[in-house]
C-alpha positions in Angstrom: 0.1 -0.1 0.0 1.1 3.6 -0.8 1.8 6.0 2.0 0.3 9.5 1.8 3.4 11.8 2.2 2.9 15.5 2.5 6.6 16.6 2.6 10.0 15.7 3.9 12.7 17.5 5.9 16.2 16.2 5.6 18.9 16.9 8.3 16.2 17.7 10.9 17.3 18.5 14.4 14.0 19.3 16.2 11.9 16.1 15.9 13.8 13.5 18.0 17.4 12.9 18.9 20.4 13.6 16.5 20.1 14.4 12.9 17.0 13.0 11.4 15.0 12.5 8.2 11.5 13.8 9.0 8.6 12.5 7.0 5.3 14.5 7.2 2.3 12.4 6.5 -1.0 13.6 5.3 -4.2 13.6 7.5 -5.0 14.5 11.0 -7.9 13.8 13.3 -7.3 16.9 15.5 -8.3 20.4 14.6 -5.7 22.3 16.8 -6.4 26.0 16.8 -2.7 26.8 16.4 -2.0 24.2 13.9 1.1 25.2 11.8 0.4 22.9 9.0 -3.4 23.2 8.2 -2.6 21.7 4.8 -1.8 18.4 6.3 -5.2 18.0 8.1 -7.5 16.8 5.2 -6.6 13.0 4.5 -7.6 13.7 0.9 -5.4 16.9 0.7 -2.4 17.5 -1.5 0.0 14.6 -0.9 2.1 12.2 -2.9 1.2 8.5 -2.7 4.5 7.0 -2.1 5.9 3.4 -2.3 7.4 2.5 1.2 10.4 1.3 -0.7 11.1 4.9 -1.6 11.0 6.0 1.9 13.3 3.2 2.8 15.7 4.1 0.0 15.8 7.6 1.1 16.4 6.7 4.8 19.2 4.3 3.9 20.8 6.9 1.7 20.9 9.3 4.6 21.9 7.0 7.2 25.6 8.1 7.0 24.4 11.5 8.3 22.4 10.1 11.2 25.3 9.2 13.4 24.8 7.3 16.6 21.6 9.1 17.7 19.8 10.1 14.5 17.2 8.3 12.3 13.9 8.8 10.8 10.8 10.6 12.4 7.3 10.2 11.1 5.2 13.2 11.8 2.3 14.9 10.3 -0.6 15.4 10.3 -1.2 12.4 12.6 0.9 9.4 11.3 -1.1 6.7 13.1 -4.0 7.4 10.8 -1.7 5.3 8.3 -0.6 2.8 10.9 -1.6 -0.2 8.8 0.4 0.8 5.8 3.4 2.1 7.9 3.9 -1.3 9.7 5.8 -3.1 6.8 7.9 0.1 6.3 8.8 0.2 10.1 9.8 -3.5 9.9 12.1 -2.9 6.9 13.7 0.2 8.7 14.4 -1.9 11.7 16.1 -4.6 9.6 18.3 -1.7 8.3 19.1 -0.7 11.9 17.6 2.7 11.5 16.2 4.4 14.7 12.5 5.3 14.3 10.6 8.1 16.0 6.8 8.5 15.9 5.5 12.0 16.6 1.8 11.4 17.7 -1.1 13.0 19.5 -1.9 9.4 20.9 -5.6 9.7 20.3 -5.9 6.8 17.9 -6.0 3.3 19.3 -6.3 -0.2 17.4 -4.3 -3.2 16.9 -2.4 -1.6 13.9 -1.3 1.4 16.1 -0.4 -1.0 19.1 2.0 -2.9 16.5 3.3 0.4 15.1 4.3 1.6 18.6 5.8 -1.7 19.3 8.2 -1.2 16.2 8.9 2.4 17.2 12.1 3.1 19.2 11.0 6.5 20.6 7.6 8.2 20.8 7.1 11.9 20.7 3.9 12.2 22.5 2.0 15.5 22.0 -0.1 16.3 25.0 -2.0 19.5 24.0 -3.6 20.1 27.5 -4.2 18.2 30.6 -7.7 19.7 31.5 -10.0 17.6 29.1 -12.6 20.5 28.6 -9.7 23.0 27.5 -8.2 20.1 25.5 -11.4 20.0 23.6 -11.6 23.7 23.1 -8.0 23.7 21.7 -8.2 20.5 19.6 -11.9 19.6 19.1 -11.0 16.3 20.7 -10.8 14.5 24.1 -7.4 13.8 25.6 -8.7 10.6 27.2 -7.0 8.1 24.7 -3.9 10.2 24.7 -3.5 9.6 28.4 -4.3 6.0 28.1 -1.7 5.8 25.2 0.8 7.2 27.6 -0.1 4.6 30.2 0.5 1.8 27.6 3.9 3.3 26.8 5.0 3.3 30.4 3.5 -0.3 31.1 5.3 -1.6 28.0 8.6 0.2 28.8 8.6 2.2 25.5 10.6 5.3 25.8 8.8 8.6 25.1 9.2 12.3 25.1 6.4 14.5 26.4 5.8 17.6 24.2 3.7 20.5 25.3 2.9 23.6 23.2 2.5 26.5 25.6 -0.4 28.6 24.1 -1.2 31.8 26.1 -4.6 31.6 27.6 -5.3 28.1 26.1 -2.6 25.7 27.6 -0.7 28.0 29.9 -2.7 27.6 33.1 -0.5 26.9 36.1 -3.2 24.5 37.5 -3.3 22.3 34.5 0.5 22.1 34.1 0.8 21.2 37.9 -2.0 18.5 37.4 0.0 17.2 34.3 3.1 17.1 36.3 1.5 15.3 39.2 -0.1 12.7 36.8 3.2 11.9 34.9 5.6 12.4 37.7 5.7 8.6 38.6 6.4 7.7 35.0 9.8 6.3 34.3 9.7 6.0 30.5 9.5 9.7 30.0 13.1 10.7 28.9 12.4 14.3 28.6 9.8 17.1 28.5 9.8 19.6 25.6 8.1 23.0 25.9 7.2 24.2 22.5 6.7 27.8 22.3 3.5 29.1 20.5 4.3 30.7 17.1 2.4 32.0 14.2 4.7 30.8 11.3 1.8 28.8 9.7 -0.7 31.7 9.5 0.1 32.5 5.9 -1.0 29.0 5.0 -4.5 29.8 6.4 -4.7 33.0 4.3 -3.5 31.0 1.1 -6.3 28.3 1.9 -9.0 30.9 2.5 -9.3 29.7 6.1 -9.8 31.9 9.3 -6.9 31.6 11.8 -8.8 31.9 15.0 -5.8 32.8 17.3 -5.0 36.2 15.7 -5.1 38.0 19.0 -3.0 35.5 20.9 0.6 36.9 21.5 3.6 34.8 21.3 5.3 33.7 24.6 7.6 36.1 26.3 10.9 34.8 27.6 9.6 35.3 31.1 6.5 33.1 30.4 8.7 30.4 28.9 11.1 30.5 31.9 8.2 30.3 34.4 6.8 27.3 32.6 10.2 25.6 32.5 10.6 26.1 36.3 7.1 24.8 36.8 7.8 21.6 34.7 11.1 21.0 36.6 9.2 20.6 39.8 8.0 17.2 38.4 10.5 16.4 35.7 14.4 16.1 35.6 14.9 16.9 31.9 13.0 19.9 30.6 13.8 21.7 27.5 12.4 24.7 25.7 12.6 24.2 22.0 
């Protein structure tokens, strides 16, 4: 089966450890108000139906640049939408000794997703908000399955990074961050927490697509806000980074 690929990034350094080939897949079940890639949301949107062998070839060709820590990252969109088609590719990548990261919102769960996670070396788990009501406001979706996916990763000793976009007045509430910290503090498979500053780099895409960007009046984080969030997260986690 072909895989719907939106785009690629070679020599990426923000989506997992080391230098990575990042494959952005088409289709997402969330409707995050701050989404920087609205063109990846529609599963039928502009994408290239790609033979898994082509992605494997690209990864093996770039393998000399990966070093000891790098590898390939599948992002989106939401890559688990295409879990069934990704499984054979993940198996081939494993045979080639290529480190696999999966950047996911953790909201889709079925046997294919479970197998895909089993084949993944490191999960980048995007927790958009801990308070479910505010999570729904921000994404149009509950966070219940995301939390259950995190629990599965912990129980199955699958390493993951926790990623949190800090959006002023949407996911910057101290009580919610503290509740998240208290919930995840006992977890031992969380290798690090990444605070991702809110940005407006994708706004031009909304204009080009004729869409209304709903967070026009939301300011970007100040250095003080990011530092305050970092200190708060460090109350619960050892390794906290602001990306």
